[in-house]
C-alpha positions as CSV (number, residue, x, y, z in Angstrom):
1,M,-15.2,-1.1,33.4
2,Q,-15.9,1.5,30.8
3,L,-13.5,4.0,29.2
4,G,-13.9,7.7,28.9
5,I,-11.9,10.5,27.3
6,N,-11.0,13.8,28.7
7,L,-10.3,16.6,26.2
8,G,-9.1,19.0,28.9
9,Y,-9.3,22.8,28.2
10,W,-10.3,24.1,24.8
11,G,-8.6,26.9,22.9
12,A,-5.0,25.8,23.1
13,G,-4.6,25.6,19.4
14,M,-5.7,21.9,19.1
15,D,-9.5,22.4,18.7
16,A,-9.8,20.5,15.4
17,D,-7.6,17.7,16.8
18,N,-9.8,17.5,20.0
19,L,-12.9,17.1,17.9
20,A,-11.2,14.3,15.9
21,V,-10.2,12.7,19.2
22,A,-13.8,12.8,20.4
23,Q,-15.1,11.4,17.2
24,E,-12.6,8.5,17.3
25,A,-13.5,7.8,20.9
26,D,-17.2,7.7,19.7
27,R,-16.3,5.3,16.9
28,L,-14.3,3.0,19.3
29,G,-17.2,2.8,21.8
30,Y,-15.8,5.0,24.6
31,A,-18.6,5.7,27.1
32,V,-18.1,9.4,27.7
33,C,-16.2,12.5,26.5
34,W,-15.5,15.1,29.2
35,A,-14.5,18.7,28.8
36,A,-13.0,21.1,31.4
37,E,-13.2,24.8,32.2
38,A,-11.1,27.1,34.4
39,Y,-10.8,30.7,33.2
40,G,-10.6,30.1,29.4
41,S,-13.0,28.1,27.4
42,D,-16.3,27.2,29.0
43,A,-17.4,23.5,29.0
44,A,-21.0,24.0,27.9
45,T,-20.1,25.4,24.5
46,V,-17.5,22.8,23.9
47,L,-19.8,19.9,24.8
48,T,-22.5,21.3,22.5
49,W,-20.1,21.4,19.6
50,V,-18.9,17.8,20.4
51,A,-22.4,16.4,20.9
52,A,-23.5,17.9,17.5
53,Q,-20.7,16.0,15.7
54,T,-20.8,12.6,17.5
55,R,-23.5,9.9,17.6
56,R,-23.3,7.6,20.6
57,I,-20.7,8.9,23.2
58,D,-22.0,10.7,26.3
59,V,-20.7,14.3,26.8
60,G,-19.9,15.4,30.3
61,S,-18.7,18.5,32.2
62,A,-15.6,17.9,34.2
63,I,-16.4,20.3,35.5
64,F,-19.0,23.1,35.5
65,Q,-17.6,25.4,38.2
66,I,-20.1,26.1,41.0
67,P,-19.0,29.7,41.5
68,A,-19.5,30.4,37.8
69,R,-23.2,29.8,37.6
70,Q,-26.3,30.1,39.7
71,P,-27.7,26.6,40.3
72,A,-30.9,27.3,38.3
73,M,-28.8,28.3,35.3
74,T,-26.9,25.0,35.6
75,A,-30.1,23.1,35.6
76,M,-31.2,25.0,32.5
77,T,-27.9,24.1,30.7
78,A,-28.1,20.5,31.8
79,A,-31.7,20.1,30.6
80,T,-30.8,21.8,27.3
81,L,-27.7,19.8,26.6
82,D,-29.5,16.6,27.5
83,S,-32.3,17.4,25.1
84,L,-30.0,18.5,22.2
85,S,-27.7,15.5,22.6
86,G,-30.6,12.9,22.7
87,G,-30.0,12.0,26.4
88,R,-26.2,11.9,26.3
89,F,-25.3,14.5,28.9
90,R,-23.6,14.0,32.3
91,L,-23.4,16.8,34.7
92,G,-20.1,17.2,36.5
93,L,-19.8,19.9,39.2
94,G,-16.9,21.2,41.3
95,V,-16.2,24.2,43.6
96,S,-12.9,25.1,41.7
97,G,-10.3,26.7,44.0
98,P,-10.0,29.8,46.0
99,Q,-7.8,31.7,43.5
100,V,-10.3,31.1,40.6
101,S,-13.4,31.4,42.7
102,E,-12.4,34.7,44.3
103,G,-10.1,36.1,41.7
104,W,-12.1,35.3,38.5
105,Y,-15.7,35.0,39.7
106,G,-15.7,37.3,42.7
107,V,-17.3,34.5,44.8
108,K,-16.0,34.0,48.3
109,F,-14.5,30.5,48.7
110,D,-16.1,29.6,52.0
111,K,-18.1,26.6,53.2
112,P,-17.6,24.7,49.9
113,L,-19.3,21.5,51.2
114,A,-22.5,23.3,52.4
115,R,-22.5,25.4,49.2
116,T,-22.2,22.2,47.0
117,R,-25.0,20.4,48.9
118,E,-27.4,23.4,48.4
119,Y,-26.4,23.7,44.8
120,V,-27.1,20.1,44.1
121,E,-30.4,20.2,46.0
122,I,-31.6,23.2,43.9
123,I,-30.6,21.5,40.6
124,R,-32.3,18.3,41.6
125,K,-35.5,20.2,42.4
126,A,-35.4,22.3,39.3
127,M,-35.0,19.3,37.1
128,T,-38.1,17.7,38.5
129,R,-40.0,20.7,36.9
130,E,-41.7,21.6,40.1
131,R,-42.0,25.2,41.0
132,L,-38.7,26.2,42.4
133,S,-38.5,27.4,46.0
134,Y,-35.6,26.9,48.3
135,E,-34.5,28.2,51.7
136,G,-30.8,27.7,52.5
137,E,-27.8,29.4,53.9
138,H,-26.4,30.3,50.5
139,W,-29.5,30.5,48.3
140,T,-33.0,31.6,48.9
141,L,-35.5,31.3,46.0
142,P,-37.5,33.4,45.5
143,L,-35.9,36.3,47.2
144,P,-38.1,37.4,50.1
145,D,-40.2,40.6,50.1
146,G,-39.8,41.1,46.4
147,P,-41.5,40.5,43.0
148,G,-40.0,37.0,42.5
149,K,-42.2,34.0,42.5
150,P,-41.6,30.3,42.2
151,I,-41.1,29.3,38.6
152,K,-40.7,25.9,37.0
153,L,-38.3,24.8,34.3
154,T,-40.0,25.0,30.9
155,V,-37.6,22.7,29.1
156,H,-38.3,18.9,29.2
157,P,-35.0,17.0,29.6
158,Q,-34.6,13.9,27.5
159,R,-34.3,11.9,30.7
160,E,-36.0,12.1,34.1
161,H,-32.7,11.7,35.8
162,I,-29.4,13.2,34.4
163,P,-26.4,11.6,36.1
164,L,-24.7,14.1,38.5
165,Y,-21.0,13.9,39.3
166,I,-18.9,15.9,41.8
167,A,-15.2,16.4,41.5
168,A,-13.9,15.5,45.0
169,I,-10.5,15.1,46.5
170,G,-10.7,15.6,50.3
171,P,-12.2,13.0,52.7
172,K,-15.2,15.1,53.7
173,N,-16.0,16.1,50.1
174,L,-15.7,12.5,49.0
175,E,-18.1,11.4,51.7
176,Q,-20.6,14.0,50.8
177,T,-20.2,13.1,47.1
178,G,-21.1,9.5,47.9
179,E,-24.2,10.8,49.8
180,I,-25.6,13.2,47.2
181,A,-24.2,12.4,43.8
182,D,-24.3,9.6,41.2
183,G,-20.6,9.5,40.6
184,A,-17.2,11.0,41.6
185,L,-14.7,12.6,39.4
186,L,-11.2,11.8,40.7
187,I,-7.8,13.1,39.8
188,F,-4.3,11.7,40.6
189,P,-5.7,8.3,41.5
190,S,-3.4,5.6,42.5
191,A,-4.9,2.1,42.3
192,D,-2.7,1.1,45.3
193,H,-4.1,3.9,47.5
194,L,-7.6,4.3,46.0
195,E,-9.4,2.5,48.8
196,D,-7.8,4.6,51.6
197,T,-7.8,8.0,49.7
198,A,-11.3,7.8,48.0
199,V,-13.4,4.6,48.1
200,T,-13.7,4.3,51.8
201,H,-15.0,7.8,52.1
202,L,-17.4,7.4,49.1
203,R,-18.7,4.2,50.7
204,A,-19.4,6.0,54.0
205,G,-21.4,8.6,52.2
206,R,-23.4,6.0,50.3
207,E,-24.2,4.3,53.6
208,K,-25.3,7.6,55.1
209,A,-27.8,7.9,52.3
210,G,-28.9,4.2,52.9
211,K,-27.2,3.1,49.7
212,T,-24.3,1.0,48.5
213,L,-21.6,1.7,45.8
214,D,-23.7,-0.4,43.4
215,G,-24.6,1.9,40.5
216,F,-22.3,4.6,41.7
217,D,-19.7,5.7,39.1
218,I,-16.2,6.0,40.3
219,C,-14.5,7.9,37.5
220,P,-10.8,8.9,37.7
221,T,-8.9,10.6,35.0
222,L,-5.4,9.3,34.1
223,P,-2.9,10.6,31.6
224,L,-1.9,7.9,29.1
225,A,1.4,7.5,27.2
226,V,2.0,4.4,25.2
227,G,5.5,3.1,24.4
228,D,8.1,0.5,25.2
229,D,8.3,-0.7,28.8
230,K,12.0,0.1,28.7
231,D,11.1,3.7,28.2
232,V,8.7,4.1,31.1
233,T,11.0,6.6,32.8
234,T,11.1,8.8,29.6
235,L,7.3,8.5,29.3
236,A,6.8,9.5,32.9
237,D,9.0,12.6,32.4
238,T,6.4,13.9,29.9
239,F,4.1,14.4,32.8
240,R,6.5,16.1,35.2
241,P,5.3,19.6,34.5
242,Y,1.7,18.5,34.7
243,T,2.2,16.8,38.1
244,A,4.3,19.8,39.4
245,L,1.6,22.2,38.4
246,Y,-1.1,20.5,40.4
247,V,0.9,19.4,43.4
248,G,2.9,22.6,43.5
249,G,0.9,25.4,42.0
250,M,-2.9,24.7,42.1
251,G,-4.5,26.8,44.8
252,S,-2.6,28.6,47.6
253,R,0.0,27.1,49.9
254,K,-2.7,26.4,52.6
255,Q,-5.4,25.3,50.2
256,N,-3.9,23.0,47.6
257,F,-6.1,19.9,47.5
258,Y,-3.8,18.0,45.2
259,N,-0.8,18.6,47.4
260,Q,-2.8,17.3,50.3
261,L,-3.7,14.2,48.3
262,A,0.0,13.5,47.5
263,Q,0.7,13.8,51.2
264,R,-2.0,11.2,52.0
265,M,-0.4,8.9,49.5
266,G,2.8,9.0,51.5
267,Y,4.7,11.8,49.7
268,E,4.6,14.4,52.5
269,R,8.2,15.6,52.2
270,E,8.2,15.5,48.4
271,A,4.9,17.3,48.1
272,A,6.3,20.1,50.3
273,D,9.5,20.3,48.3
274,I,7.5,20.5,45.0
275,Q,5.3,23.3,46.3
276,D,8.2,25.3,47.7
277,K,10.0,25.2,44.4
278,Y,6.9,25.9,42.3
279,L,5.7,28.9,44.4
280,S,9.2,30.4,44.5
281,G,8.9,30.6,40.7
282,D,11.3,27.7,39.8
283,K,8.9,25.5,37.9
284,Q,11.7,23.5,36.3
285,A,13.1,22.5,39.6
286,A,9.6,21.7,40.9
287,A,9.1,19.3,37.9
288,A,12.5,17.7,38.6
289,A,11.5,17.2,42.2
290,V,8.4,15.1,41.3
291,P,9.2,11.4,42.2
292,H,9.0,9.0,39.3
293,D,7.0,6.7,41.4
294,L,4.3,9.3,42.0
295,I,3.9,9.8,38.3
296,D,3.9,6.1,37.5
297,R,1.3,5.4,40.1
298,T,-1.1,8.1,38.8
299,T,-0.7,7.6,35.0
300,L,-0.9,4.8,32.5
301,L,2.5,4.3,30.9
302,G,4.2,1.7,28.7
303,S,3.1,-1.1,26.5
304,V,-0.5,-2.2,26.0
305,D,0.1,-5.2,28.2
306,R,1.5,-3.0,31.0
307,I,-1.4,-0.7,30.7
308,A,-3.8,-3.6,30.7
309,D,-2.3,-4.8,34.0
310,R,-2.8,-1.4,35.5
311,M,-6.4,-1.3,34.3
312,K,-7.0,-4.6,36.1
313,A,-5.7,-3.0,39.3
314,Y,-8.0,0.1,38.9
315,A,-11.0,-2.2,38.3
316,A,-10.2,-4.2,41.3
317,A,-9.9,-1.0,43.3
318,G,-13.5,-0.1,42.4
319,V,-13.1,2.1,39.3
320,T,-16.2,1.8,37.0
321,T,-15.3,4.4,34.3
322,L,-11.6,5.0,33.6
323,T,-11.1,8.3,31.8
324,L,-8.0,8.6,29.7
325,A,-6.1,11.8,28.8
326,P,-4.0,10.6,25.9
327,A,-0.6,12.3,25.4
328,G,0.9,12.9,22.0
329,F,2.5,15.7,20.1
330,T,0.5,14.9,17.0
331,L,-3.1,14.0,16.3
332,D,-2.0,10.6,15.0
333,E,-0.2,9.9,18.2
334,R,-3.3,10.8,20.3
335,L,-5.6,8.6,18.1
336,A,-3.1,5.7,18.4
337,S,-3.2,6.1,22.2
338,L,-7.0,5.9,22.1
339,R,-6.9,2.7,20.2
340,A,-4.3,1.3,22.6
341,G,-6.6,2.1,25.4
342,T,-9.4,0.1,23.8
343,E,-6.9,-2.8,23.1
344,A,-5.7,-2.7,26.7
345,L,-9.2,-2.9,28.1
346,E,-9.9,-5.9,26.0
347,R,-6.6,-7.7,27.0
348,A,-7.5,-7.0,30.6
349,G,-10.8,-8.8,30.1
350,L,-12.7,-5.7,31.2
351,A,-14.5,-4.7,27.9
């Protein structure tokens, strides 16, 4: 199992620290550095900056939002980043959510599975450097009865095949991801529930495509907080607002994929309570309502030995790249967490 690092969103006042974290992950041998985007910093610019100041670590979008870009533009960005980084780019895609898609981008959030499939097919075709033509429900290239003509990508990517990941949560999305992608980006993964909530659906998609999970990258992101095992409860409390935001406030009441995931993990009543409190405006009460067990199952907390045991459980559940989001109020604390992650992987015998 490999390790990755997730820098999250840029522009929160820690940009210099985030670069230092990426550089330390590069030095420690982490496999990939992911950057996110929502409605602030864009991931492509951040990844370019990071790639220019690291040597070995891959850089990946987690994620490029599908409603933000036409698929041909995404293919151009992927080819350019792969070329500039010397073949170190990983393309992560996701549909975002209805509030961002419709409120920020003005793109109707409908038929996300069909839209994702077409988007991936167009990117794949563009990256082959064939002349691009496509007829689908959501995209038609070139537009009919106009001056457009099939055009091919002029940039030569560093590699013939750039790894393509999809951020997936729901069973149908996970199955499609297994069918059409090279990897899955997961969030709020519990090693105890991973088979039922994710792996079984990914496996079904691979089988549909005539493939197995061999070579498919299962890549969850887990917050990491290192400390004494006696202080696990205190460490977990650090992530209460984070968990409440996703379970309670991401998306609408009817379309919150993270809330639905918590329900599938057995927290039906708790997930409803968190959402009720969050959407009523009482974020503090929502955070207090998050069960400690839910946080502990979906983060890495405690001593290096405790984290190593959890890493073993994730590896046994099928995880191939474990992406860490190290907590810390200072840069030194975040760098120490990175080093602890490497040490835990070694103690687990997974390095």
